[in-house]
N, C-alpha and C positions, 0 to 999 in steps of 0.2 A: 452532620444531622440536617433534614428536609425541614426546614421551618415551612415553608410556602410553597403551593403550587395554584397558579390561575390557568384557566381551563376555556377556552373561546373558539365555538364554533368546531370540536371534536364528538363526532357520532352524536350521541342526544344530547350532548350537553350543550347549551348554547353560549351561557357565560358563569361560571362557577370559581369558588375561592375555596381550596383546599386547605385549612391551617392547622399544622402539625404540631406536637409536642414532644419532648423525650419521655419515655416509658413506652407502655403499650396504647395503642392506638388501633381497636377495630373500626372497620365502615362498614356500613350495614346499609339492608334497601330492600324492597320488593324485589323479584326476578325483573329484568330489563330496565330497571332504574338508571343503570349507568354505573355501577360500581368497578365493574371492570376497566372501564374508563378510565379509572384513577391509576390503576396497572399500566396501563396503554400509554396515557400520558407523562410518566415515570419511566419508562421505557424510550417514550421518545426523547425527553431529557436524557438520557445514557446513550442516545445515539444508536437506538433501534429504528429498523427499518422503516420511510416512509411510504404511506399507501395512501392513495389520493382518494380513495374510497372514506376514510377515517372524515374525511372534510363534510360538515354537516351539508344537508343537502340545501342550495341556495345561498350559500356562502362562497365568496371567492378564494377564501384560507381558514384553516385551523392552526392556532397559535397555542402554545405552552411554554408558560413562563416558569422558572423555579427560584428559591432562593434555597440554597445549601450551603452550612454554617460549616468552616473547616480552620484545622487549623493552620497557621501561619506557615507552620518550616513541615506540613503533610505531603506526602509524596503528589497528591494532586492538587495542593495548593501551587508546588513547585514546577509541575508541569505546565498549570495555567498562565502562571508568570510567563514564564519558557515562551508561551504562544501570546506574551502581550498582554494578556488580560490581567484587571485588577480586581482586587478585594473591594468589597464596598461593607466597611463595619465587619471585617473578619466574614463575608459571606461572598459566594461565588453567585453571581447572577448568570443564569443559563436559559435560554430560551431557543423555539425552535419551530420554523415554521415551514406547513404544506400547503402548499397552494393546489385549488382544484383540478390544476392540469399533472400532479405528481411532484413536480420542482420542491425540492426540499433547500433550508438554509439554516444556519446555526450559527449562535452568539454565545460568547463569552465571556463577562467582565467589562461588557462592552465594548468589543470586539468581533469580528465575525470571523469565525472558523470554520474548519473542514470538520463535515460531522463525525469523521473517523476518530478527531481529538476527542470526543464526549467519549465516543467506546473507550479512548483508553484512559479515560478518567474514571470509569464505570466501576471498574475491580475496587479501587479503593475508598469507593464509597457509597455502595448499595449491593446484597443481595437481593436480586428479584426470584423468585420462585414461584412456580404456579403448575398448574396440572401435568402442561407440557413436559417441567422438569422431573415431574414423577415418572413419565416414561422413559425420559432421557436417563434415569437411571438404571431402566433396566438392562442398558446396553453395557458390556463389558470392559467397551473403552473408555466409558464415563466413570466406572466404577475403579478403573485401573488410576484415571486421574483424580479422585477423591482418597484415592489410599498416597499418592504421590503428594496430593495438599497438605495432607495430614503428615506425611513423615517430613516435611519441608528439606530443608540442604540436605540432611542425609541420604535424600534419593536426588534431590535437584543437582545437587556437586556431581556426582557419578555421570547422571544420564547427559547434563548437558557435554559432559567430554564425550560419553559416546555417542550423542548427537552429532558432535562435530565430526569423530572418524566416520561413520554413517554415512555423512553428507558424501565426505570426500571418498569414501569406499566406493558409492552410488559414481561418483565424477569418475574415478580412475578403470572402472567396471564398463562404464559406456564408452570411454576413449578406446581401449580393450578392445570392445566388442567392433567397434567402426575400425580400427586398424586390422582386424583380423577377417572380419566377412567383406570387408571393399577391397582387399589386397589385391584382386586383380586390377580393379578399377583405378586403383592408387598406382599400380606399376603404368598401365597406360599412360597416365596423367604426366606419370616422370619423362617417359620414351619423348612422348609431344613436347614437355618444357626442353628435355634433352638435346630435342632435334631444333626447336626454336630458337634456345640462347646459342648452339653452335652455328645455326648460320647468323644471327646478328654477328655472335664474336670474329667468323669468318670474312664479316665485308667491314668490321671496324669504321662504322660509321661515327663522326663526329656531331655534335651539336650543332640544329642550325644549318648543318652541310647542304640538304636538300633547296633549303633557301637561296645560299651563295652559288649554287650550281645552277640554278634558275636563273639567276640574273646574270651569270657570267655565258650560259647560252645564249639569253637575248640578243646579246651584246656581239659575241662572234656572228650569230646568224644577220644580222643586220652591218655588218663591219661597214660596208661599201655604202649603202645610205647615210651611216651614221659620218665617216668619215665627207662623206659630199655635203653635209649639211653643216658640219662644222668648220669647212672652206669658205663654202657660202657666207656663212655668220660670219668671219673673220674678215671677210673682203668689206662687207656691207659695215663694218665698223673700223677698219684701219685702211681699206682700202687695198687698189690693186697696183702690185709695183709696175708690174708692167702697161699702166693706165695712167700716167700723171696729172693728167687731166680729170680723172673720176673725182667724184665728191661723195664722202664717206663721212660717218658718223662723229667721230672723233676730230675730225678736221671742223665740222658744222660748229659745235659744240664749243670748242677752243675759239671759236671764230665770235659767237654769242658772247661768249664769257668775256675775253678782249674788249669787246662793246660796253659792257656794264662795268667792267672796272674802270673805264674811262671816265664816268659820269659818277660813282658810288658817292664821291667826295659830296655830292650836291642831295642826296634821299637816303636815307635810310633802309628804306623798302626796297630800291634796287640795289642795295649794296648787300640786304639779305639773299637776294633771289641770285646776285653774283656768287655767292658763298655757295650756294647750292649747286651752281654749275658747275663749280668747280669742282666739288664731290661727284658729280655724274662725271665729269669729265675723268677723275681717278679710276674711278670703280668701270666705266668702259674700254679705259687702258690695262686694268686689270683683266678684264673679260677676255679682252683680244688678247692678250698674250697667251690665256690659257688655251683658248681655243687653239692657238698658233701651234702648241705642243701638245694638243689632244691627238691629233692624226698618228704623231710620232709614236705614241705609247700605243695606241690602239691594236691590237692582235687581231690578226685577220687569218689567222692559221688553221688551215680546213682540218690539220691532224688536232688539233686543240679541242674544236670543236666537237669532232667526233671522239674523244676522250671523256668529254664532258658528257655526251649524250648515252656514252656506255655507262657511265658511273650515274648518273641518273636511272639507266633501267635498272641497275643492282638495286639502288635506295627505294626506287617504285616497288619491287617487289617486297621489301620489308614493309613498306606502308600498308600493301594491302594485305597482308598477313595479320601485324602486332600493333598498329597504331595510324593514326591519322596523318602524323607525319613523323619525322627521325627523332625530334625531341620526344612526343608518344610513344617509338619505339623503344628508345633508350628506357625510359620509366618502366615499361613492361618488362626489359629485362629484368633493370633493376629488381623489382618486385617479384618476380618468378625465380630468381637466381635463390631467393631466401626458400621460396616453396620447395624447389626442386632441392634443395638440401636437408628440407624437414622430412620428404619423401622419402629419400635415400638413406633416412635416418632412421627408419618403420622399423626394420629388424632389431636395432639396438632399443627404441624407447620400449617396443613388447615387450622386451626381457626386462627393461626397468620397470613398467608397469607392472608387468606378472609378478615380480618380486614385491613390488608395493603392495599390490594388493591382496598376498597372501601376508606378507606383516599386519596389515588392517584386519582381513580377518582375524587372526589370532590375538590383535590387539580388542576389536571388537567382543572377543568369546569375555577374555578378561575382565572389559567393563561391563559387559551383560550379567557378569556373576557378581560382581560389586553391587549393580542395581537392585539382583534379587537378592543379594542377602541384606541390602538395604530394607528393601520391601518386606521381606519376611519378620524381620525385627519389629518394624512399624506395623506389621499385619495383626500381631496377637493384642498389641493397644489400641490398636482401632477396634478391633473386634469387641474387647472387651468394653472401652469407652461407649460405642454403641448400643452394644447389651444394655449398659447399666442406665442409660439414655430410655431406652424401651421399656425397663423396669419402670420409670416416671411416666410412662403412658398409658399405662394400664394394659402392659405387655409383660407382668414380670416372672414368666415362667419362657418369655421367646431369648433364643439365644443365637445373636451373627457370629459367622465365620467368617474367614477371609481365605479364600482355596488360590493357591498359587501356582501356577505348572506351566508346561512347556510343551510343544509338540513337537515330535520326530518331523526331520527335513533332512533329505538326503543333499540337498541343495543350501543347506544352511550353517550356520558357525557353530564351532564346537564349545560348550560349555559345559563344565564339571564333566567331562567324557562321553556327553551324547553332542549328536548333531542335530542342532535344532533350528524351528523356524525362527526368524528374527526381521525386526521393522523398525521404525523411526525412533520408537519409544523402549525399544529391548527386545527380552524374548520370550517375557512372560505373558500369560494370559491371567488375569485376576478377575476374581467372581467373587459376588458377595452371597454368601447362604446363607438361610433362614430358617430356623427349627422352630416353630412356634410354640409349643408346648414339649414337655417332659417326655422320652420317648418318640418323638418324633426325627427322622432321617433328615440332617440337613439338606435342602434343595435349594437350587438359585432362586432369587427372589422373583424373578421373570416368570417361574412357573410354580413358586409355591407359597407366592404373597398376595391376599386379596387388594381391595383396593385402598380398603383404610388401615389393612397393616402397611401397605407399600408409604401412605398418607406418613403413618408414624415412623417408618424408616427412615424416609428422608428428612423428617424435621429432627429425629434424630443424629441424623449425619451431619444437616446442619448447626445443632447445638453445640456438637463436639467439634466442629469447625470453629464456632465461636470461640474456644478457649483457647485455640491453637494457632487460627489467622483470622482475627474478627475483624470486621468493616462495621462502619459507623451505624450502618441502617440495614434493616433486612425487611423487606416487602413481603408476605405470602398472599398469593390468591387463590381463594380457596384450597389451602392446601390438607383442609380437615376434610376433604369430600369422601365418601364412605364412612366417616366417623361419625357416632353416635353415641349414646348413652354415658356410662362412667368414662370410657375412652376420650368422649369431646373434652368430658370438664378435667381429664388429666391433661390432654392436649393445651387446652387454656393455661390449666394452672404452669405446664412447664413453658408455654410462650409468657407468661408475666415475669417468669423466673430469668429468662434470657434477657427481658426488656429491662432488666435492673442493670445489665451490662452495654443495652445498645438501645438505638429507636427500632422499634417492634412496629409493623404497620399491617394488620392484616383484614382482608376482605373474606367476608366471610358470610354465611347463612345459619351457623350455628350459635342458639344463644346461650349455651354452657360455655363458649369459646367468648364469646362478645361481653359475659358476664364479667370476666377477669381483667379484661381493660382498663386502663387509668382512664382511656378517655373513648369516647363512642360519638362516631360522627354518620350521621343518616343521608344518603341519597337518595331524594325524591324528584319525582316528574310533576309537573304545572299538569294542569286540566287539557293542554295542548300536545303533551308529550312531551315535552322539551325540560331539560332541567336549566335552571336561571341560577344568578348570582345568589339567590335565598336558596337555592335546591341540595346545597350541601352544607350542611348543621351539625355543629355539637350538642350533642343532649344530654341532660342533667336532671337529676331529679326524677320527677313524674314521667317527664318525655321520654327518657331510658327507660321506667319500667314499663312504660305505654309501648314502646318498640320492644323489648324483650318481651311482652306476651305475643304481640305479634308474631314474633319468630317461634315463638313456642307455639300457641294454635291456633294463628291466623284472626285470632280475636282481641282488639288490644282492649277493650272493657270487661273482657270476661274476669270473674273475681276469682275464679280457678288458678286461670294462667297469669293474672297480675298477682298472686299469690305465691307462684311457684318462681316467678320473675324475681319479686325481692326475696323469694329466699337463695335463689343463684345468686343475687348480690350480695348476699348478707354473707353465704359459706365462700364466695369468691374476697371478700374483704378481711374474711377471719384467717383465710390461708397465707395469706402474704406476710 
């Protein structure tokens, strides 16, 4: 149940608090006073689209805050707690902020949440209906959804199976079409992959082979210079055997080490340096030894160099076509070997997909028939329930029927011996028909219902839902448009009856409807055209009579209007 809303800087409302209670609450006021902003505010709390034009001129942002009482184990409470929200003494605190630039933020139970989460909670908390919903009821798709909602699991279970099979059929059909319409392109792709993989396979490259060959080619191409440099370095380190008088690094370091060794006992610093020179001498000896053997292992064979360059040329052809280096070439080959196997298996894949498609179409036909049967069974009950409600709404001779049919389509599925069109919600075309009086032929409500009749049909449908799929709160925004006289009285009486099992909030311009309310709120502007905190207030006693008088005759102090207002209130109280 919605307990309270605070609205700031939204449209004509500067700062107002709307306090609601159980039962039937009517929201009234002059045209343009801001009654619809109450509906708009609740829509924002329930995840409605944010619009920067809603922000009051001169304000930086509009804020709507609400307090909604929920059961601790209700789906809304469970979903909110999963999102990290906390209940405040059994209530959810919800807020929505819209900046003047159009940015929107939402908070639930003290946590910042996505606006979409508020929309998820809406179905379990509030049913909002306005004049746009009346127009929505004219669409066959909306009427089908209404019937399905009324039928409950009887339709929902087979429809869920149907939807799953339908989605799989779309996937299979799309893949089949892609395979068959692009057969030539896929064959060309397979030929290119087959050639590339054959070329790589013939070369048999090894991982990193191009890097290894590049290093070897560099050594072979500079063999003489490398050997000469190694010999010169060896002579500098170990001396020239043919020049016994020559000086070399090993001999010099050995002499320096001996000089320090002779006095190391007298100074620890020199002892440390002597040790380091000893290490240098060992390292020089090792390097000199390796340089001596370097030339012996240096391959200067021109034939080997030619073979290396030839192999590098083969690998270069691969890297030009398939990757930056041989490792990339091998990765390309591994990836496209699988793709080639997929392409080469097209015929088998087409055969398997065709068989699956045919099986799915047959299954869809059976499931569509099951959905049709469930809808047909529910249609008579639904029509009878709505017809009964219309009798309570001053349409005692009106009759609602539900027409369920299918359209032939040679590309469709077979249902009960016919090939019919189908879609994600089955093969049925569902349409509500209205016969407003005896002898009148039932006609689609889009063609046969006046504005007032359509308002009552929508209210009757919602009342039927209240018995089979209830929500805690119903909000109607001028759902009584086009209704007057006795019909308006019956609408008020039916809303009051609905309010015995749920909270009902109605924005209305009809005094006959407002008179049946348990509580009446007046929305009024100040002299500067804004609605302030005191601009939404509950009416009692004399104030309520004055407001109903204004709604009846436009004159608050007319004795005739006052008498009529008091009569309306008395009649409403007597009929409860």
